[in-house]
DRENRORO-271558 format. One record per residue: residue number from 1; z, x, y of N, C-alpha, C, O in turn. Coordinates in steps of 0.1 Angstrom, whole numbers, plus 5000, padded with zeros to 4 digits. Layout:
<nodes>
{NUM, {Z, X, Y}, {Z, X, Y}, {Z, X, Y}, {Z, X, Y}}
...
</nodes>
This chain:
<nodes>
{1, {4764, 4808, 4978}, {4760, 4823, 4977}, {4749, 4823, 4967}, {4750, 4816, 4957}}
{2, {4739, 4833, 4970}, {4727, 4836, 4961}, {4733, 4843, 4950}, {4745, 4847, 4950}}
{3, {4724, 4844, 4938}, {4728, 4852, 4927}, {4730, 4867, 4929}, {4739, 4873, 4924}}
{4, {4722, 4872, 4938}, {4723, 4887, 4943}, {4736, 4888, 4951}, {4742, 4899, 4949}}
{5, {4741, 4880, 4960}, {4752, 4880, 4967}, {4765, 4880, 4958}, {4775, 4887, 4960}}
{6, {4763, 4872, 4947}, {4775, 4870, 4938}, {4776, 4884, 4929}, {4787, 4888, 4926}}
{7, {4765, 4890, 4927}, {4764, 4902, 4919}, {4771, 4913, 4927}, {4779, 4920, 4921}}
{8, {4768, 4915, 4940}, {4774, 4924, 4950}, {4787, 4921, 4952}, {4795, 4930, 4952}}
{9, {4792, 4908, 4953}, {4805, 4905, 4955}, {4814, 4908, 4944}, {4824, 4914, 4947}}
{10, {4810, 4904, 4931}, {4819, 4908, 4920}, {4818, 4924, 4917}, {4827, 4929, 4912}}
{11, {4807, 4931, 4920}, {4807, 4945, 4921}, {4817, 4951, 4928}, {4825, 4960, 4924}}
{12, {4819, 4947, 4941}, {4828, 4952, 4949}, {4844, 4950, 4945}, {4853, 4958, 4945}}
{13, {4845, 4936, 4941}, {4858, 4931, 4938}, {4863, 4939, 4925}, {4875, 4943, 4925}}
{14, {4854, 4942, 4915}, {4857, 4948, 4902}, {4858, 4963, 4905}, {4868, 4970, 4900}}
{15, {4849, 4968, 4912}, {4847, 4984, 4912}, {4855, 4991, 4922}, {4860, 5002, 4920}}
{16, {4857, 4984, 4934}, {4863, 4991, 4944}, {4879, 4994, 4939}, {4883, 5006, 4940}}
{17, {4886, 4983, 4934}, {4901, 4987, 4930}, {4900, 4996, 4920}, {4907, 5006, 4921}}
{18, {4891, 4995, 4911}, {4891, 5005, 4899}, {4888, 5018, 4905}, {4895, 5028, 4900}}
{19, {4879, 5021, 4914}, {4876, 5034, 4919}, {4889, 5040, 4926}, {4893, 5051, 4925}}
{20, {4896, 5030, 4934}, {4908, 5035, 4942}, {4918, 5040, 4933}, {4925, 5050, 4936}}
{21, {4921, 5032, 4921}, {4931, 5037, 4912}, {4928, 5050, 4905}, {4936, 5059, 4903}}
{22, {4914, 5052, 4901}, {4910, 5065, 4894}, {4912, 5076, 4906}, {4916, 5087, 4903}}
{23, {4909, 5073, 4919}, {4909, 5083, 4930}, {4924, 5088, 4931}, {4927, 5100, 4931}}
{24, {4932, 5078, 4932}, {4946, 5082, 4935}, {4952, 5090, 4923}, {4958, 5100, 4924}}
{25, {4950, 5085, 4912}, {4955, 5090, 4899}, {4950, 5105, 4897}, {4958, 5114, 4895}}
{26, {4937, 5107, 4900}, {4931, 5119, 4896}, {4935, 5130, 4908}, {4938, 5141, 4905}}
{27, {4936, 5125, 4921}, {4942, 5135, 4931}, {4957, 5137, 4929}, {4961, 5148, 4933}}
{28, {4964, 5128, 4925}, {4979, 5131, 4922}, {4981, 5139, 4910}, {4990, 5147, 4910}}
{29, {4974, 5137, 4900}, {4974, 5146, 4888}, {4971, 5160, 4892}, {4978, 5170, 4887}}
{30, {4961, 5162, 4899}, {4956, 5176, 4903}, {4967, 5184, 4911}, {4971, 5195, 4908}}
{31, {4971, 5177, 4921}, {4982, 5184, 4930}, {4996, 5182, 4926}, {5005, 5187, 4933}}
{32, {4998, 5176, 4915}, {5011, 5175, 4909}, {5014, 5188, 4901}, {5026, 5191, 4897}}
{33, {5003, 5195, 4899}, {5004, 5207, 4891}, {5006, 5220, 4900}, {5010, 5231, 4896}}
{34, {5002, 5216, 4913}, {5004, 5228, 4924}, {5018, 5228, 4930}, {5022, 5218, 4936}}
{35, {5024, 5238, 4928}, {5037, 5240, 4935}, {5037, 5245, 4948}, {5030, 5254, 4951}}
{36, {5045, 5239, 4957}, {5046, 5242, 4971}, {5052, 5257, 4973}, {5061, 5261, 4966}}
{37, {5047, 5264, 4982}, {5054, 5278, 4984}, {5068, 5279, 4986}, {5075, 5289, 4983}}
{38, {5073, 5267, 4992}, {5088, 5267, 4995}, {5095, 5263, 4982}, {5106, 5266, 4980}}
{39, {5088, 5255, 4973}, {5095, 5252, 4962}, {5105, 5242, 4960}, {5113, 5242, 4951}}
{40, {5104, 5232, 4970}, {5114, 5221, 4971}, {5110, 5210, 4962}, {5098, 5208, 4960}}
{41, {5119, 5203, 4955}, {5116, 5191, 4948}, {5114, 5180, 4956}, {5117, 5180, 4968}}
{42, {5108, 5169, 4952}, {5106, 5156, 4960}, {5118, 5152, 4966}, {5118, 5148, 4978}}
{43, {5130, 5153, 4959}, {5144, 5149, 4963}, {5148, 5157, 4975}, {5154, 5152, 4985}}
{44, {5145, 5170, 4973}, {5149, 5179, 4985}, {5141, 5177, 4996}, {5147, 5179, 5007}}
{45, {5128, 5174, 4996}, {5120, 5171, 5006}, {5124, 5160, 5013}, {5126, 5160, 5025}}
{46, {5126, 5148, 5006}, {5131, 5136, 5012}, {5143, 5138, 5019}, {5144, 5134, 5031}}
{47, {5153, 5144, 5014}, {5167, 5146, 5020}, {5165, 5154, 5031}, {5172, 5151, 5041}}
{48, {5156, 5165, 5031}, {5155, 5173, 5044}, {5149, 5166, 5056}, {5152, 5168, 5068}}
{49, {5139, 5158, 5053}, {5133, 5149, 5064}, {5143, 5138, 5069}, {5143, 5135, 5081}}
{50, {5150, 5133, 5060}, {5160, 5122, 5063}, {5170, 5128, 5072}, {5172, 5124, 5083}}
{51, {5177, 5139, 5068}, {5187, 5145, 5075}, {5181, 5151, 5089}, {5188, 5150, 5099}}
{52, {5169, 5155, 5091}, {5164, 5161, 5102}, {5163, 5149, 5113}, {5163, 5152, 5125}}
{53, {5161, 5136, 5107}, {5159, 5125, 5116}, {5173, 5117, 5117}, {5173, 5106, 5122}}
{54, {5183, 5123, 5113}, {5195, 5115, 5115}, {5198, 5103, 5105}, {5206, 5095, 5108}}
{55, {5190, 5104, 5093}, {5192, 5092, 5085}, {5200, 5096, 5074}, {5196, 5097, 5063}}
{56, {5213, 5099, 5076}, {5222, 5104, 5065}, {5226, 5093, 5056}, {5230, 5094, 5045}}
{57, {5225, 5080, 5062}, {5230, 5069, 5054}, {5219, 5065, 5043}, {5222, 5056, 5035}}
{58, {5208, 5070, 5044}, {5198, 5067, 5035}, {5198, 5076, 5021}, {5196, 5088, 5021}}
{59, {5199, 5067, 5010}, {5199, 5075, 4997}, {5187, 5078, 4991}, {5177, 5071, 4993}}
{60, {5186, 5088, 4983}, {5173, 5093, 4977}, {5177, 5093, 4961}, {5185, 5101, 4956}}
{61, {5170, 5084, 4955}, {5174, 5082, 4940}, {5161, 5082, 4932}, {5150, 5080, 4938}}
{62, {5162, 5086, 4918}, {5151, 5086, 4909}, {5149, 5072, 4903}, {5158, 5065, 4902}}
{63, {5137, 5070, 4900}, {5132, 5056, 4893}, {5122, 5059, 4884}, {5115, 5068, 4886}}
{64, {5123, 5049, 4874}, {5114, 5052, 4863}, {5099, 5048, 4866}, {5096, 5041, 4876}}
{65, {5089, 5054, 4858}, {5075, 5050, 4862}, {5068, 5060, 4869}, {5074, 5069, 4875}}
{66, {5054, 5059, 4869}, {5046, 5069, 4876}, {5041, 5063, 4888}, {5035, 5052, 4888}}
{67, {5042, 5069, 4899}, {5038, 5065, 4912}, {5045, 5051, 4914}, {5039, 5041, 4918}}
{68, {5058, 5051, 4911}, {5066, 5039, 4914}, {5074, 5042, 4927}, {5084, 5035, 4929}}
{69, {5070, 5052, 4935}, {5079, 5055, 4947}, {5078, 5044, 4957}, {5067, 5038, 4959}}
{70, {5090, 5042, 4964}, {5091, 5032, 4974}, {5103, 5033, 4982}, {5113, 5038, 4977}}
{71, {5102, 5028, 4994}, {5114, 5027, 5002}, {5119, 5013, 5004}, {5111, 5005, 5009}}
{72, {5133, 5010, 5000}, {5138, 4998, 5001}, {5146, 4997, 5013}, {5157, 5002, 5014}}
{73, {5141, 4989, 5025}, {5149, 4988, 5036}, {5162, 4981, 5035}, {5171, 4985, 5042}}
{74, {5163, 4971, 5027}, {5175, 4962, 5023}, {5187, 4971, 5020}, {5198, 4970, 5026}}
{75, {5185, 4981, 5010}, {5195, 4990, 5005}, {5194, 5003, 5012}, {5203, 5012, 5009}}
{76, {5184, 5007, 5021}, {5183, 5019, 5026}, {5183, 5030, 5015}, {5192, 5039, 5015}}
{77, {5173, 5029, 5007}, {5171, 5037, 4995}, {5157, 5042, 4993}, {5148, 5034, 4992}}
{78, {5154, 5055, 4993}, {5142, 5061, 4989}, {5142, 5063, 4974}, {5150, 5071, 4969}}
{79, {5132, 5057, 4968}, {5133, 5057, 4953}, {5120, 5066, 4950}, {5109, 5064, 4956}}
{80, {5122, 5076, 4942}, {5111, 5085, 4938}, {5110, 5085, 4922}, {5119, 5087, 4915}}
{81, {5097, 5084, 4919}, {5094, 5084, 4904}, {5101, 5098, 4899}, {5102, 5108, 4906}}
{82, {5106, 5097, 4887}, {5113, 5110, 4882}, {5106, 5123, 4883}, {5112, 5133, 4886}}
{83, {5092, 5122, 4881}, {5085, 5136, 4882}, {5086, 5141, 4897}, {5088, 5153, 4899}}
{84, {5084, 5132, 4907}, {5085, 5136, 4920}, {5099, 5139, 4924}, {5101, 5149, 4931}}
{85, {5108, 5132, 4920}, {5121, 5135, 4923}, {5127, 5148, 4919}, {5133, 5155, 4927}}
{86, {5125, 5152, 4905}, {5130, 5164, 4900}, {5120, 5177, 4901}, {5125, 5188, 4900}}
{87, {5108, 5175, 4903}, {5098, 5186, 4902}, {5093, 5189, 4917}, {5092, 5181, 4926}}
{88, {5088, 5202, 4918}, {5083, 5209, 4930}, {5069, 5209, 4931}, {5063, 5218, 4924}}
{89, {5061, 5200, 4937}, {5048, 5200, 4937}, {5042, 5196, 4951}, {5050, 5190, 4959}}
{90, {5030, 5198, 4955}, {5024, 5193, 4967}, {5024, 5179, 4966}, {5028, 5173, 4976}}
{91, {5019, 5172, 4954}, {5019, 5159, 4955}, {5032, 5151, 4956}, {5032, 5141, 4962}}
{92, {5043, 5156, 4949}, {5055, 5152, 4950}, {5061, 5153, 4965}, {5066, 5143, 4971}}
{93, {5059, 5164, 4970}, {5063, 5165, 4985}, {5056, 5155, 4994}, {5063, 5149, 5003}}
{94, {5042, 5153, 4992}, {5035, 5143, 5000}, {5040, 5129, 4999}, {5043, 5121, 5009}}
{95, {5042, 5125, 4986}, {5048, 5112, 4984}, {5062, 5111, 4989}, {5065, 5100, 4994}}
{96, {5069, 5119, 4987}, {5084, 5118, 4991}, {5083, 5116, 5007}, {5089, 5107, 5013}}
{97, {5077, 5125, 5013}, {5075, 5125, 5029}, {5070, 5112, 5032}, {5073, 5106, 5043}}
{98, {5061, 5106, 5024}, {5054, 5093, 5028}, {5065, 5082, 5029}, {5066, 5075, 5039}}
{99, {5073, 5082, 5018}, {5083, 5071, 5017}, {5094, 5073, 5027}, {5098, 5063, 5033}}
{100, {5098, 5085, 5030}, {5107, 5087, 5042}, {5100, 5083, 5054}, {5108, 5078, 5062}}
{101, {5088, 5084, 5056}, {5081, 5079, 5067}, {5084, 5064, 5069}, {5085, 5059, 5081}}
{102, {5085, 5056, 5058}, {5089, 5042, 5060}, {5103, 5042, 5065}, {5106, 5034, 5074}}
{103, {5112, 5050, 5060}, {5126, 5050, 5065}, {5127, 5052, 5080}, {5135, 5047, 5087}}
{104, {5118, 5061, 5084}, {5118, 5065, 5100}, {5113, 5053, 5106}, {5118, 5049, 5117}}
{105, {5103, 5047, 5101}, {5097, 5034, 5107}, {5109, 5023, 5109}, {5111, 5017, 5120}}
{106, {5116, 5022, 5097}, {5128, 5013, 5097}, {5138, 5015, 5109}, {5143, 5006, 5116}}
{107, {5141, 5029, 5110}, {5152, 5032, 5119}, {5146, 5030, 5133}, {5154, 5026, 5142}}
{108, {5133, 5032, 5136}, {5127, 5029, 5151}, {5123, 5015, 5151}, {5117, 5012, 5162}}
{109, {5125, 5006, 5141}, {5120, 4993, 5143}, {5106, 4993, 5146}, {5102, 4986, 5156}}
{110, {5097, 4999, 5139}, {5084, 5000, 5141}, {5078, 4985, 5140}, {5081, 4979, 5130}}
{111, {5069, 4980, 5148}, {5067, 4967, 5150}, {5059, 4962, 5137}, {5062, 4951, 5132}}
{112, {5049, 4970, 5132}, {5042, 4965, 5121}, {5050, 4964, 5110}, {5049, 4954, 5103}}
{113, {5059, 4973, 5107}, {5069, 4972, 5096}, {5077, 4960, 5096}, {5079, 4953, 5086}}
{114, {5081, 4957, 5109}, {5090, 4946, 5111}, {5083, 4933, 5107}, {5088, 4924, 5102}}
{115, {5071, 4933, 5111}, {5062, 4921, 5108}, {5059, 4919, 5094}, {5059, 4907, 5090}}
{116, {5056, 4930, 5088}, {5054, 4931, 5073}, {5065, 4925, 5065}, {5063, 4919, 5054}}
{117, {5078, 4928, 5071}, {5089, 4925, 5064}, {5092, 4910, 5066}, {5097, 4904, 5057}}
{118, {5088, 4905, 5076}, {5088, 4890, 5078}, {5078, 4882, 5072}, {5079, 4870, 5071}}
{119, {5068, 4889, 5067}, {5056, 4882, 5060}, {5059, 4881, 5046}, {5053, 4873, 5039}}
{120, {5068, 4890, 5040}, {5069, 4892, 5025}, {5073, 4879, 5019}, {5066, 4875, 5009}}
{121, {5083, 4871, 5023}, {5087, 4860, 5015}, {5075, 4848, 5018}, {5072, 4840, 5009}}
{122, {5070, 4849, 5029}, {5058, 4837, 5031}, {5046, 4841, 5023}, {5039, 4832, 5018}}
{123, {5042, 4855, 5021}, {5032, 4860, 5013}, {5033, 4857, 4998}, {5024, 4853, 4991}}
{124, {5047, 4859, 4993}, {5050, 4858, 4979}, {5047, 4844, 4976}, {5039, 4841, 4967}}
{125, {5054, 4834, 4983}, {5051, 4819, 4981}, {5038, 4815, 4982}, {5033, 4808, 4973}}
{126, {5031, 4818, 4992}, {5018, 4813, 4995}, {5006, 4819, 4985}, {4997, 4812, 4981}}
{127, {5007, 4832, 4982}, {4999, 4838, 4972}, {4999, 4831, 4960}, {4988, 4828, 4954}}
{128, {5012, 4827, 4955}, {5013, 4820, 4941}, {5008, 4807, 4942}, {5002, 4802, 4933}}
{129, {5011, 4800, 4953}, {5008, 4785, 4954}, {4993, 4783, 4957}, {4987, 4773, 4953}}
{130, {4987, 4793, 4965}, {4974, 4790, 4970}, {4964, 4787, 4960}, {4956, 4779, 4962}}
{131, {4963, 4794, 4948}, {4954, 4792, 4937}, {4955, 4779, 4931}, {4945, 4774, 4927}}
{132, {4965, 4773, 4931}, {4968, 4760, 4925}, {4959, 4750, 4934}, {4950, 4744, 4929}}
{133, {4961, 4750, 4946}, {4953, 4742, 4955}, {4939, 4746, 4954}, {4931, 4737, 4953}}
{134, {4935, 4758, 4955}, {4921, 4763, 4954}, {4914, 4757, 4941}, {4904, 4751, 4942}}
{135, {4920, 4759, 4930}, {4914, 4755, 4918}, {4913, 4737, 4917}, {4903, 4731, 4912}}
{136, {4924, 4732, 4922}, {4923, 4716, 4924}, {4912, 4712, 4932}, {4904, 4703, 4929}}
{137, {4911, 4720, 4944}, {4900, 4715, 4954}, {4886, 4718, 4947}, {4878, 4710, 4949}}
{138, {4884, 4730, 4940}, {4870, 4731, 4935}, {4867, 4722, 4925}, {4857, 4715, 4925}}
{139, {4876, 4721, 4913}, {4873, 4712, 4904}, {4874, 4698, 4906}, {4868, 4690, 4898}}
{140, {4880, 4693, 4916}, {4882, 4679, 4920}, {4872, 4677, 4932}, {4869, 4665, 4936}}
{141, {4865, 4688, 4937}, {4857, 4685, 4948}, {4864, 4681, 4961}, {4859, 4673, 4969}}
{142, {4876, 4686, 4962}, {4884, 4680, 4974}, {4884, 4691, 4983}, {4891, 4701, 4981}}
{143, {4877, 4689, 4994}, {4876, 4699, 5006}, {4890, 4701, 5012}, {4893, 4712, 5016}}
{144, {4899, 4690, 5013}, {4911, 4691, 5019}, {4922, 4699, 5010}, {4929, 4707, 5016}}
{145, {4921, 4698, 4998}, {4928, 4706, 4988}, {4926, 4721, 4990}, {4935, 4730, 4992}}
{146, {4912, 4723, 4990}, {4906, 4736, 4991}, {4911, 4743, 5003}, {4914, 4755, 5002}}
{147, {4911, 4736, 5015}, {4914, 4741, 5026}, {4928, 4745, 5027}, {4932, 4755, 5033}}
{148, {4936, 4736, 5021}, {4951, 4740, 5021}, {4954, 4752, 5012}, {4963, 4759, 5015}}
{149, {4946, 4755, 5002}, {4946, 4767, 4994}, {4942, 4779, 5002}, {4948, 4789, 5002}}
{150, {4932, 4777, 5009}, {4926, 4788, 5019}, {4936, 4791, 5029}, {4937, 4803, 5032}}
{151, {4942, 4782, 5035}, {4953, 4785, 5045}, {4964, 4794, 5038}, {4967, 4804, 5044}}
{152, {4969, 4790, 5027}, {4980, 4796, 5021}, {4975, 4810, 5017}, {4981, 4819, 5021}}
{153, {4964, 4811, 5011}, {4958, 4824, 5007}, {4956, 4834, 5020}, {4958, 4846, 5020}}
{154, {4953, 4827, 5031}, {4952, 4835, 5044}, {4964, 4842, 5047}, {4962, 4853, 5053}}
{155, {4976, 4837, 5044}, {4989, 4843, 5046}, {4990, 4856, 5038}, {4996, 4866, 5043}}
{156, {4986, 4856, 5026}, {4987, 4867, 5017}, {4977, 4878, 5023}, {4980, 4890, 5024}}
{157, {4964, 4874, 5027}, {4956, 4883, 5032}, {4961, 4890, 5045}, {4959, 4902, 5048}}
{158, {4968, 4881, 5054}, {4973, 4889, 5066}, {4983, 4897, 5061}, {4985, 4907, 5069}}
{159, {4991, 4896, 5052}, {5001, 4905, 5046}, {4994, 4919, 5043}, {4999, 4929, 5047}}
{160, {4982, 4918, 5035}, {4975, 4929, 5032}, {4969, 4938, 5043}, {4968, 4950, 5042}}
{161, {4965, 4931, 5053}, {4960, 4937, 5065}, {4970, 4943, 5074}, {4968, 4953, 5081}}
{162, {4982, 4938, 5075}, {4994, 4943, 5083}, {4998, 4956, 5075}, {5003, 4965, 5081}}
{163, {4997, 4956, 5062}, {5002, 4966, 5053}, {4994, 4980, 5057}, {5000, 4991, 5056}}
{164, {4981, 4979, 5061}, {4973, 4991, 5063}, {4979, 4999, 5074}, {4983, 5011, 5072}}
{165, {4981, 4994, 5085}, {4987, 5003, 5096}, {5001, 5008, 5093}, {5006, 5018, 5098}}
{166, {5007, 5001, 5084}, {5022, 5005, 5081}, {5019, 5018, 5072}, {5025, 5028, 5075}}
{167, {5011, 5018, 5062}, {5010, 5028, 5053}, {5002, 5040, 5061}, {5004, 5052, 5058}}
{168, {4993, 5037, 5070}, {4987, 5049, 5076}, {4997, 5056, 5085}, {4997, 5069, 5086}}
{169, {5004, 5049, 5091}, {5015, 5054, 5100}, {5025, 5063, 5092}, {5028, 5074, 5096}}
{170, {5029, 5057, 5081}, {5039, 5064, 5073}, {5034, 5079, 5068}, {5041, 5089, 5067}}
{171, {5021, 5077, 5065}, {5015, 5090, 5060}, {5013, 5100, 5072}, {5016, 5112, 5070}}
{172, {5010, 5095, 5084}, {5009, 5103, 5096}, {5023, 5110, 5098}, {5024, 5122, 5100}}
{173, {5032, 5101, 5098}, {5045, 5107, 5099}, {5049, 5118, 5090}, {5056, 5128, 5094}}
{174, {5045, 5116, 5077}, {5048, 5124, 5067}, {5044, 5137, 5069}, {5051, 5147, 5068}}
{175, {5031, 5139, 5073}, {5024, 5152, 5075}, {5031, 5158, 5088}, {5033, 5170, 5088}}
{176, {5034, 5151, 5098}, {5041, 5157, 5110}, {5054, 5164, 5105}, {5057, 5175, 5109}}
{177, {5062, 5156, 5098}, {5075, 5160, 5094}, {5075, 5173, 5084}, {5083, 5182, 5086}}
{178, {5066, 5173, 5075}, {5064, 5184, 5066}, {5059, 5196, 5073}, {5065, 5207, 5071}}
{179, {5050, 5195, 5082}, {5046, 5207, 5091}, {5057, 5211, 5100}, {5059, 5223, 5101}}
{180, {5063, 5203, 5107}, {5073, 5207, 5117}, {5086, 5212, 5108}, {5094, 5221, 5114}}
{181, {5089, 5208, 5098}, {5102, 5214, 5090}, {5097, 5226, 5082}, {5106, 5232, 5076}}
{182, {5085, 5230, 5081}, {5081, 5240, 5072}, {5082, 5237, 5058}, {5084, 5247, 5051}}
{183, {5080, 5224, 5054}, {5080, 5222, 5040}, {5067, 5225, 5034}, {5067, 5229, 5022}}
{184, {5057, 5225, 5040}, {5043, 5228, 5035}, {5037, 5239, 5045}, {5041, 5239, 5057}}
{185, {5029, 5248, 5040}, {5022, 5259, 5049}, {5010, 5252, 5053}, {5007, 5241, 5049}}
{186, {5002, 5259, 5062}, {4991, 5254, 5067}, {4979, 5252, 5057}, {4970, 5244, 5057}}
{187, {4980, 5262, 5047}, {4972, 5261, 5036}, {4974, 5248, 5027}, {4964, 5243, 5020}}
{188, {4987, 5243, 5027}, {4989, 5232, 5018}, {4987, 5218, 5025}, {4987, 5208, 5018}}
{189, {4986, 5219, 5038}, {4983, 5206, 5045}, {4972, 5200, 5040}, {4972, 5187, 5038}}
{190, {4960, 5206, 5038}, {4948, 5199, 5033}, {4951, 5192, 5020}, {4949, 5180, 5019}}
{191, {4955, 5199, 5009}, {4958, 5190, 4997}, {4969, 5179, 4998}, {4967, 5168, 4992}}
{192, {4978, 5181, 5006}, {4988, 5170, 5009}, {4981, 5158, 5017}, {4985, 5147, 5015}}
{193, {4972, 5161, 5025}, {4964, 5151, 5032}, {4957, 5143, 5022}, {4957, 5131, 5023}}
{194, {4951, 5150, 5013}, {4942, 5144, 5002}, {4951, 5134, 4994}, {4947, 5123, 4992}}
{195, {4962, 5139, 4990}, {4972, 5130, 4983}, {4974, 5117, 4990}, {4972, 5106, 4985}}
{196, {4978, 5119, 5002}, {4981, 5107, 5011}, {4969, 5097, 5014}, {4970, 5085, 5015}}
{197, {4956, 5104, 5015}, {4945, 5097, 5018}, {4940, 5089, 5005}, {4936, 5077, 5006}}
{198, {4942, 5095, 4994}, {4939, 5088, 4981}, {4950, 5075, 4979}, {4945, 5065, 4976}}
{199, {4960, 5076, 4982}, {4971, 5066, 4981}, {4967, 5056, 4990}, {4967, 5045, 4987}}
{200, {4963, 5060, 5003}, {4960, 5048, 5013}, {4947, 5041, 5009}, {4944, 5030, 5014}}
{201, {4939, 5048, 5000}, {4926, 5040, 4996}, {4929, 5028, 4987}, {4920, 5018, 4987}}
{202, {4941, 5028, 4980}, {4944, 5016, 4971}, {4948, 5005, 4979}, {4946, 4994, 4974}}
{203, {4954, 5006, 4992}, {4958, 4996, 5001}, {4945, 4991, 5008}, {4943, 4979, 5010}}
{204, {4937, 5001, 5011}, {4923, 4996, 5018}, {4914, 4987, 5007}, {4908, 4977, 5010}}
{205, {4914, 4991, 4995}, {4907, 4984, 4985}, {4913, 4970, 4982}, {4906, 4960, 4981}}
{206, {4926, 4969, 4982}, {4934, 4955, 4981}, {4930, 4947, 4992}, {4925, 4936, 4990}}
{207, {4931, 4953, 5005}, {4928, 4944, 5015}, {4914, 4940, 5016}, {4912, 4928, 5019}}
{208, {4904, 4949, 5013}, {4890, 4945, 5013}, {4887, 4935, 5002}, {4879, 4926, 5004}}
{209, {4893, 4936, 4991}, {4891, 4924, 4981}, {4896, 4910, 4986}, {4890, 4900, 4985}}
{210, {4908, 4911, 4991}, {4915, 4900, 4995}, {4906, 4893, 5006}, {4904, 4881, 5006}}
{211, {4901, 4900, 5015}, {4893, 4895, 5026}, {4881, 4890, 5021}, {4877, 4879, 5025}}
{212, {4873, 4897, 5011}, {4862, 4890, 5006}, {4863, 4877, 4997}, {4855, 4868, 4997}}
{213, {4874, 4877, 4991}, {4877, 4865, 4983}, {4880, 4853, 4993}, {4874, 4842, 4991}}
{214, {4888, 4856, 5004}, {4889, 4845, 5013}, {4877, 4841, 5019}, {4875, 4829, 5021}}
{215, {4869, 4850, 5022}, {4854, 4846, 5029}, {4847, 4838, 5019}, {4841, 4828, 5023}}
{216, {4846, 4841, 5005}, {4841, 4835, 4996}, {4844, 4819, 4996}, {4836, 4811, 4995}}
{217, {4858, 4818, 4996}, {4864, 4805, 4995}, {4859, 4796, 5007}, {4854, 4785, 5006}}
{218, {4861, 4804, 5019}, {4856, 4797, 5032}, {4843, 4791, 5031}, {4840, 4780, 5034}}
{219, {4835, 4801, 5025}, {4819, 4796, 5023}, {4818, 4783, 5014}, {4810, 4774, 5016}}
{220, {4827, 4784, 5002}, {4825, 4773, 4994}, {4831, 4761, 5001}, {4825, 4750, 4998}}
{221, {4841, 4761, 5010}, {4846, 4750, 5016}, {4835, 4745, 5026}, {4833, 4733, 5026}}
{222, {4828, 4754, 5034}, {4818, 4749, 5043}, {4808, 4742, 5036}, {4804, 4732, 5040}}
{223, {4803, 4747, 5025}, {4792, 4741, 5017}, {4797, 4727, 5012}, {4789, 4718, 5011}}
{224, {4810, 4726, 5008}, {4816, 4714, 5003}, {4815, 4703, 5015}, {4811, 4691, 5013}}
{225, {4820, 4707, 5026}, {4820, 4698, 5038}, {4806, 4694, 5043}, {4805, 4683, 5048}}
{226, {4796, 4703, 5041}, {4782, 4700, 5047}, {4777, 4690, 5035}, {4768, 4682, 5039}}
{227, {4781, 4688, 5023}, {4776, 4681, 5013}, {4782, 4666, 5013}, {4777, 4657, 5006}}
{228, {4793, 4665, 5020}, {4801, 4653, 5022}, {4792, 4643, 5028}, {4795, 4632, 5030}}
</nodes>
């Protein structure tokens, strides 16, 4: 890679995730201050959507941290950060609905969610081990070791890419549910959509960085092989 290409590469790798984090935090902070007309807390929003979809066995619990909200398919639990759980805001409603979107995906055996779940153990192991082989390959000028690292890293990149449609679909389901159940008004749909779009940007940034890094290593591998 030329010097210019390296500068562009590192600018994207460093600035894109930073921008995504700033965007989601800024958007969330703004709409966390705006109360919905209906005044439901995130916990109430989650429970209403779960019950409307027959998911009575899924629990809604508070969890510590900021934007630590998630759905655990193993325990059938929607965990909402305490501010979203106890407070009533557009941001909290959107986040709660998004996490319940994952619960609905789980119930319907949404194919991409199923695939992502299967990739989790593979991605965890391969992502941690890949850099060991990558570093050995680069410093020892071993194309074979580098290739092994690239293959392992590719599993992690695949996980990142599969995550994108899962998250986008959960947000789409969230908006549909909030509208159909009257959780938000027509005027509140736009800010709710902004919250969900900002959150999705973090996954897009992570996937973009992962793909760029994989391409960079493939280029190094190609040059290494051509010099043999």
